C-alpha positions in Angstrom: -12.5 -24.1 24.4 -15.6 -24.6 26.4 -17.3 -21.6 27.7 -20.9 -22.4 29.1 -23.3 -19.4 29.2 -26.0 -20.9 31.3 -24.1 -21.1 34.5 -26.3 -20.9 37.5 -25.5 -17.8 39.9 -22.7 -19.4 42.1 -21.9 -16.0 43.5 -25.3 -15.0 44.5 -25.8 -18.4 46.4 -22.3 -17.9 48.2 -19.6 -20.5 48.5 -21.3 -22.7 51.0 -24.6 -23.2 48.9 -22.7 -23.6 45.7 -20.2 -26.1 47.2 -22.6 -28.5 48.9 -22.8 -31.8 47.3 -25.3 -32.4 44.4 -25.5 -28.4 43.9 -26.0 -27.9 40.1 -24.3 -24.5 40.3 -21.1 -26.0 41.8 -21.4 -28.8 39.2 -21.6 -26.3 36.2 -18.8 -24.2 37.5 -16.4 -27.0 38.0 -17.4 -28.2 34.4 -16.8 -25.0 32.8 -13.1 -24.4 34.7 -12.2 -28.2 34.0 -13.1 -27.9 30.4 -10.9 -24.6 30.0 -8.1 -26.0 31.7 -8.2 -29.1 29.5 -7.8 -26.8 26.6 -5.5 -24.3 28.1 -3.1 -25.8 30.8 0.4 -25.1 30.2 2.9 -28.1 29.5 4.9 -27.8 32.6 7.3 -30.6 33.2 6.3 -31.2 37.0 2.7 -32.1 35.7 4.0 -35.0 33.7 3.2 -38.1 35.6 6.7 -39.1 35.0 7.9 -36.3 37.3 6.9 -38.5 40.4 6.4 -36.9 43.8 9.7 -36.1 44.2 9.5 -34.0 41.1 6.3 -32.2 42.2 7.9 -31.6 45.7 10.9 -30.0 44.2 8.9 -27.6 41.9 6.5 -26.6 44.9 9.6 -25.7 46.8 11.1 -23.8 44.0 7.7 -22.1 43.1 7.5 -20.4 46.6 7.7 -16.7 45.5 9.3 -17.4 42.4 7.7 -17.2 38.8 7.5 -20.3 36.6 9.6 -18.9 34.0 12.5 -18.9 36.2 12.0 -22.1 37.8 11.3 -24.3 35.0 15.0 -24.5 33.5 16.3 -24.8 37.1 14.0 -27.6 37.8 15.2 -29.5 34.7 18.7 -29.2 35.7 18.1 -30.2 39.2 16.2 -33.3 38.3 18.7 -34.5 35.8 21.4 -33.9 38.6 19.5 -35.3 41.7 16.7 -37.3 40.3 15.9 -39.0 43.7 15.9 -37.9 47.3 18.8 -39.7 48.1 20.9 -38.2 45.4 20.0 -34.8 46.7 20.8 -35.8 50.3 24.2 -36.9 49.2 25.3 -33.7 47.9 27.2 -31.0 49.7 25.2 -27.6 50.9 27.7 -25.8 48.5 26.7 -28.0 45.6 23.1 -27.4 46.5 23.5 -23.5 46.8 25.4 -23.3 43.4 22.7 -25.3 41.5 20.1 -23.1 43.4 21.9 -20.2 41.6 19.6 -17.0 41.5 16.3 -18.5 42.4 16.3 -16.5 45.5 15.6 -17.2 49.1 18.3 -19.8 49.2 17.4 -21.2 52.7 14.7 -23.0 50.7 17.5 -25.0 48.8 19.2 -26.3 52.4 15.8 -27.1 53.7 14.9 -29.1 50.4 18.2 -31.0 51.0 17.4 -31.7 54.5 13.8 -33.1 53.5 15.5 -35.1 51.0 17.8 -36.9 53.7 14.6 -37.5 55.9 12.8 -39.0 52.9 15.8 -41.3 52.1 16.4 -42.3 56.0 12.7 -42.6 57.1 10.5 -43.1 54.1 12.6 -45.5 52.0 13.2 -42.8 49.4 9.5 -42.1 48.8 7.6 -38.7 49.2 5.4 -39.7 52.1 1.4 -39.6 51.5 0.3 -39.0 55.1 -0.3 -35.3 55.7 1.3 -35.5 59.2 4.8 -37.1 57.5 4.6 -34.2 54.9 4.3 -31.5 57.5 7.4 -33.1 59.5 9.6 -32.6 56.4 12.0 -29.6 56.7 10.8 -26.7 54.8 7.2 -28.1 54.2 4.4 -25.9 55.4 0.6 -26.3 55.1 0.4 -25.1 51.6 3.1 -27.3 50.2 2.0 -30.4 52.0 -1.4 -29.9 50.4 0.0 -29.2 47.0 1.9 -32.3 47.3 -1.0 -34.3 48.5 -3.3 -33.0 45.5 -0.8 -32.9 42.7 1.6 -35.7 43.3 -0.6 -38.2 45.4 -4.0 -37.1 43.5 -5.8 -36.9 47.0 -8.4 -34.4 47.8 -6.7 -31.4 49.7 -7.4 -27.7 49.6 -4.4 -25.8 47.8 -4.7 -22.1 48.5 -1.7 -20.0 46.6 -1.7 -16.6 45.8 -3.5 -17.3 42.5 -6.4 -19.4 44.0 -6.8 -17.0 46.7 -7.4 -14.2 44.0 -9.6 -16.1 41.8 -11.7 -17.1 44.7 -11.9 -13.6 46.3 -13.2 -12.3 42.7 -15.4 -15.1 41.6 -17.2 -15.7 45.0 -16.3 -12.7 47.4 -16.7 -9.9 44.8 -13.2 -8.4 46.0 -10.5 -7.3 43.8 -7.9 -9.3 45.8 -7.9 -11.2 48.9 -6.9 -9.9 52.4 -3.2 -9.7 52.9 -3.1 -12.4 55.2 -5.1 -15.9 54.9 -8.4 -16.0 56.7 -10.3 -19.0 58.0 -13.1 -17.7 56.0 -11.1 -18.4 52.6 -10.0 -21.8 53.7 -13.7 -22.5 54.5 -14.9 -21.3 51.2 -12.4 -23.2 49.1 -13.3 -26.4 50.9 -16.8 -25.7 50.1 -16.2 -25.6 46.5 -13.8 -28.3 46.3 -15.2 -31.3 44.2 -15.9 -34.6 46.1 -13.5 -37.1 44.1 -9.7 -37.3 44.6 -8.8 -36.7 40.7 -11.6 -33.9 40.3 -10.5 -32.0 43.3 -6.6 -32.3 42.1 -7.5 -31.1 38.7 -9.8 -28.2 40.1 -7.1 -27.0 42.4 -4.8 -26.8 39.2 -7.5 -25.3 37.1 -8.0 -22.4 39.6 -4.2 -21.8 39.9 -3.7 -21.7 36.0 -6.8 -19.5 35.7 -5.1 -17.1 38.1 -1.6 -17.4 36.4 -3.1 -16.9 32.9 -6.4 -15.0 32.9 -7.4 -13.6 36.4 -4.0 -11.9 37.1 -3.6 -9.4 39.9 -2.8 -6.2 37.7 -4.4 -6.9 34.3 -7.3 -9.6 34.3 -8.3 -10.7 31.0 -12.0 -11.0 31.9 -13.1 -11.6 28.3 -11.2 -14.8 28.1 -12.6 -16.2 31.5 -14.8 -19.2 31.2 -16.4 -18.3 34.4 -17.0 -14.5 34.0 -20.8 -14.8 33.7 -20.9 -15.7 37.3 -18.1 -13.7 38.6 -18.9 -11.4 41.6 -16.4 -9.1 41.4 -17.6 -8.2 37.7 -21.1 -8.1 38.5 -20.1 -5.6 41.4 -18.7 -3.3 38.8 -14.9 -4.5 39.5 -14.4 -2.5 42.5 -10.7 -1.2 43.7 -8.8 -3.4 46.2 -10.3 -2.7 49.7 -7.2 -3.7 51.2 -4.8 -1.4 49.4 -3.6 0.5 52.3 -2.9 -2.6 54.5 -0.4 -4.3 51.8 3.2 -4.2 52.5 5.6 -4.2 49.3 9.0 -6.0 49.6 11.7 -3.4 48.2 15.1 -5.1 47.0 17.4 -2.2 45.8 19.8 -1.1 48.7 18.1 -3.7 51.3 19.8 -6.1 53.3 18.4 -8.9 50.9 20.0 -7.5 48.2 23.2 -7.4 50.1 22.9 -11.1 51.4 22.3 -11.9 47.5 25.3 -10.1 46.4 27.7 -11.7 48.8 26.1 -15.1 48.2 26.6 -14.8 44.5 30.3 -13.8 44.9 30.9 -17.0 47.1 28.9 -19.1 44.6 31.0 -17.9 41.7 34.4 -18.5 43.7 36.6 -21.4 43.3 37.6 -21.3 46.8 37.2 -19.3 50.0 37.3 -15.4 49.8 39.0 -13.1 52.1 37.0 -10.5 54.0 38.8 -8.1 51.6 37.7 -10.1 48.6 34.2 -10.5 49.8 33.8 -6.7 50.2 34.3 -6.2 46.6 30.7 -7.7 46.3 29.3 -5.0 48.9 30.6 -1.9 50.4 32.0 -2.5 54.0 29.9 -1.0 56.8 27.1 -1.8 59.1 24.9 -3.5 56.4 27.5 -5.4 55.2 28.2 -6.8 58.6 24.6 -7.6 59.1 24.3 -9.3 56.0 27.3 -11.5 56.5 26.3 -12.3 60.1 22.7 -13.2 58.8 24.1 -15.5 56.1 26.4 -17.4 58.7 23.8 -17.8 61.2 21.5 -19.2 58.5 24.0 -21.8 57.5 24.5 -20.3 54.0 28.2 -19.2 54.4 30.9 -21.0 56.6 33.9 -19.1 58.1 37.3 -20.7 57.1 39.6 -20.7 60.3 43.2 -19.9 59.8 46.2 -21.7 61.6 46.1 -19.2 64.3 42.4 -19.7 64.9 41.4 -16.5 63.3 39.1 -15.9 60.3 40.8 -16.7 57.0 37.8 -16.1 54.7 34.4 -17.4 53.9 33.0 -20.2 51.6 30.0 -22.0 50.7 29.4 -24.5 53.5 30.6 -28.2 52.6 28.7 -30.1 55.4 
């Protein structure tokens, strides 16, 4: 592992000064982190060039608010079953939701299927390279478009996920954690520090993400193992506490509508056919919360109502179209 000990004081200069072309401190910072990444990067399947742009896009959608450990086995199964966008586009929503299983936020699965259809129809089955075309895909926002640009197409782009924001907040900003919402100043800081070349910038983005995932974690950063600890503004400031702690919202789970939705959807995934209202009620106690959860699933297209011969509701199932 390479850990340079004579890095110039990037934090003291500020992001803009460090990131200017020809800045020795930025160059040293890049070398330190990229050397560390070369020696410590996890062997994740979507980092294999054989995964292609489609594999990267699938991974980025799955990884939204979901840990790598949960995503990796699901990604492998998914890519074996649907190795191309056209394969996924031809699948039924029910099959897609069953394959998504317990990854959470299942609307992502349906948006990914819709995106696969657009790619198959409008882009000859290839994940587009133009940023505008990526952003036009269902379920693809600015972060995902930038990540695909960097990691799939190896082009220069600012990739700002939670890990990157935290690393830069500490390294350059001297803050324990970044603000609850992304600020324009954070994007500008990340752009200032981004290497000029396409390949170097892609590796830099990946290295920042990896450092945040493995070393500069939110709750228990392992500062002695950090390759850029000598220039970390947060450490130099005495590792102050999170100044935004009172403004952060925590997501509850137990007893929430989200949990109710998850239980209902899990029951439908496991059922060989439609469930009657009474059968579905075994997954969650009937009442206002049950009604809200079911109505939300219907509105999101995650559940379909089965109509009986008299026009009334016969039951509920995963959607087939």
